[in-house]
C-alpha positions as CSV (number, residue, x, y, z in Angstrom):
1,G,-13.5,-117.1,-76.6
2,A,-10.8,-114.7,-75.4
3,K,-11.1,-112.6,-78.8
4,A,-15.0,-112.5,-78.0
5,G,-14.4,-111.1,-74.6
6,A,-11.8,-108.7,-75.8
7,I,-14.2,-107.5,-78.5
8,A,-17.4,-107.3,-76.4
9,S,-15.4,-105.6,-73.4
10,A,-13.9,-103.0,-76.0
11,N,-17.3,-102.0,-77.2
12,N,-18.9,-102.3,-74.0
13,W,-21.2,-105.2,-75.2
14,P,-22.4,-108.2,-73.3
15,L,-21.5,-111.6,-74.8
16,V,-24.9,-113.4,-76.3
17,D,-26.4,-116.9,-75.7
18,F,-28.1,-116.5,-79.0
19,V,-28.0,-115.0,-82.5
20,F,-30.5,-115.0,-85.4
21,I,-28.8,-114.0,-88.5
22,D,-31.2,-113.2,-91.6
23,G,-30.3,-110.4,-93.3
24,D,-28.3,-109.8,-96.6
25,H,-28.0,-113.0,-98.1
26,S,-25.1,-112.4,-100.2
27,Y,-21.8,-113.9,-99.5
28,E,-20.3,-110.7,-98.6
29,G,-23.3,-109.9,-96.5
30,L,-23.0,-112.9,-94.4
31,R,-19.3,-112.7,-94.2
32,E,-19.8,-109.2,-92.6
33,D,-22.4,-110.5,-90.2
34,W,-20.3,-113.5,-89.3
35,S,-17.1,-111.8,-88.4
36,V,-19.1,-109.5,-85.8
37,W,-21.6,-111.8,-84.5
38,R,-19.4,-114.9,-84.1
39,E,-17.1,-113.0,-81.9
40,L,-19.9,-112.1,-79.5
41,V,-21.4,-115.6,-79.0
42,K,-20.5,-117.1,-75.5
43,K,-19.3,-120.7,-75.3
44,G,-22.5,-122.9,-75.5
45,G,-24.2,-119.9,-77.3
46,C,-25.9,-120.7,-80.5
47,V,-26.3,-118.8,-83.9
48,A,-29.3,-119.6,-86.2
49,L,-28.7,-118.7,-89.7
50,H,-31.6,-118.3,-92.3
51,D,-31.6,-119.3,-95.8
52,S,-28.1,-121.2,-94.9
53,V,-29.0,-124.5,-96.6
54,A,-30.9,-125.2,-99.7
55,T,-34.1,-127.3,-99.7
56,V,-36.3,-129.0,-102.4
57,A,-39.0,-126.1,-101.8
58,R,-36.2,-123.6,-101.9
59,P,-33.4,-124.6,-104.5
60,I,-31.1,-121.9,-103.4
61,H,-27.7,-123.8,-103.8
62,D,-26.1,-120.8,-105.5
63,A,-27.3,-118.1,-102.9
64,G,-23.9,-116.5,-101.2
65,S,-25.4,-117.5,-97.8
66,V,-25.5,-120.9,-98.5
67,R,-21.9,-120.9,-100.1
68,F,-20.5,-119.0,-97.0
69,T,-21.9,-121.2,-94.5
70,N,-20.7,-124.3,-96.3
71,E,-17.3,-122.8,-97.0
72,V,-16.8,-121.1,-93.7
73,I,-19.3,-121.3,-90.9
74,L,-19.3,-125.2,-91.1
75,T,-15.9,-125.4,-91.1
76,D,-15.2,-123.2,-88.3
77,N,-13.5,-125.2,-85.4
78,D,-15.1,-122.9,-82.8
79,F,-18.7,-124.1,-83.9
80,K,-20.6,-127.2,-84.3
81,L,-23.3,-127.9,-86.6
82,L,-26.5,-128.9,-84.4
83,E,-29.3,-129.1,-86.7
84,Q,-30.2,-128.0,-90.1
85,V,-34.2,-127.6,-90.4
86,D,-35.7,-126.5,-93.9
87,S,-33.4,-123.5,-95.0
88,L,-32.1,-122.6,-91.5
89,S,-28.9,-123.8,-89.8
90,I,-27.9,-124.0,-86.2
91,V,-24.6,-124.0,-84.8
92,R,-23.0,-123.8,-81.4
93,R,-19.9,-122.3,-80.3
94,E,-17.8,-125.1,-78.6
95,T,-14.8,-122.7,-77.6
């Protein structure tokens, strides 16, 4: 969106088509990653988030990354959930 373009221009960064976030799996860690990267994804671009959903094999229901994904990312009106595969969520920027 407009804010993404402003951040990219101010920092001389291009908008991107794809981001893979697999870092600090704490709530705060993903919050920091999301606050930066969501603004740099162009419309139609995707973000893949590792360890963002619990599975039978990986019962990580209480992980900060799972909680933040459910509470913030999946409720972000600028993004739409495309798919969840194993512990990976893929969202696409709609606006």
